[in-house]
C-alpha positions in Angstrom: 152.1 57.1 116.5 151.6 59.8 119.2 150.8 62.3 116.5 148.1 60.1 115.1 146.6 59.5 118.5 146.8 63.2 119.3 145.2 64.1 116.0 142.5 61.4 116.5 141.7 62.6 120.0 141.5 66.3 118.8 139.1 65.3 116.0 137.0 63.3 118.4 136.8 66.1 121.0 135.9 68.7 118.3 133.2 66.4 116.8 131.8 65.7 120.3 131.5 69.4 121.2 130.1 70.5 117.9 127.5 67.7 118.0 126.3 68.8 121.4 125.7 72.4 120.4 122.6 74.4 121.1 119.6 73.6 119.0 118.5 76.3 116.6 115.9 78.6 118.0 112.4 78.0 116.6 111.2 80.5 114.1 109.0 83.3 115.4 107.8 84.6 112.1 107.3 83.1 108.6 108.8 85.3 105.9 108.4 83.2 102.8 110.0 84.8 99.8 109.3 88.3 101.1 112.8 89.7 100.6 112.8 88.7 96.9 109.4 90.0 96.0 109.7 93.1 98.2 113.0 94.0 96.4 111.5 93.5 93.0 108.4 95.5 94.0 110.6 98.4 95.3 112.5 98.4 92.0 109.8 97.6 89.5 106.5 98.1 91.3 105.0 99.9 88.4 104.9 96.6 86.5 101.6 94.8 87.0 103.1 91.3 87.2 105.7 92.4 89.9 102.9 94.0 91.9 100.7 90.9 91.6 103.6 88.6 92.6 104.4 90.7 95.7 100.7 90.9 96.7 100.4 87.1 96.2 103.5 86.5 98.3 102.2 88.7 101.1 98.9 86.8 101.1 100.8 83.5 101.1 102.9 84.6 104.1 99.7 85.4 106.0 98.1 82.1 105.1 101.2 80.0 105.8 101.8 81.7 109.0 98.4 80.7 110.2 98.9 77.1 109.0 102.3 76.9 110.7 101.0 78.6 113.9 103.5 81.3 113.6 102.9 85.1 114.0 102.7 87.1 110.9 105.8 89.3 110.8 105.4 92.9 111.8 104.3 95.2 109.0 103.0 92.4 106.7 99.3 93.1 107.4 99.9 96.8 107.0 101.8 96.4 103.7 99.2 94.0 102.3 96.5 96.5 103.3 98.4 99.4 101.8 98.7 97.6 98.4 95.1 96.5 98.5 94.1 100.2 99.0 96.3 101.2 96.1 94.6 98.6 93.9 91.1 99.9 94.9 90.2 97.2 97.4 89.6 99.7 100.1 87.3 97.6 102.3 89.7 94.7 102.4 92.6 97.1 102.9 91.0 98.6 106.1 90.5 95.1 107.5 94.2 94.3 107.2 95.3 97.7 108.5 93.1 97.1 111.6 94.5 93.6 111.9 98.0 95.0 112.0 96.9 97.3 114.8 95.3 94.4 116.7 98.2 92.0 116.4 100.9 94.7 117.0 99.4 97.3 119.4 102.7 99.2 119.3 101.7 100.2 115.7 98.5 101.9 116.9 99.7 105.5 116.5 101.1 104.9 113.0 98.1 102.8 111.8 95.6 105.4 113.2 97.4 108.1 111.2 97.2 106.0 108.1 93.5 105.3 108.6 92.9 109.0 109.2 94.7 110.0 106.0 93.1 107.2 103.9 89.6 107.0 105.3 89.2 110.3 107.3 88.7 108.4 110.5 90.4 106.5 113.4 89.3 103.1 114.6 
């Protein structure tokens, strides 16, 4: 009988303390399926459908981040801009590269170098 009470009390205490744990921290960034499409793009980026899927996922992350009122993760704007540039959408690419610099000022030196190399100018 003492063993049953002792076991019951132990289970009750464990349940109580695990139930009162700290709440999960809210998300800072929305990543979507980035890890899956980025891996596929890194491995098979020469395939048109893989490139298009990754590009669509990046745009989806940007759009859903806005809808969920979350910050776009660092580098997403820049990567989206880089792929747009590679697919000959140079005006749109510049917009997203500048947006990366605006949202993440710590990327200014890097993005300025990219802009200088791609467009021959700094912004």
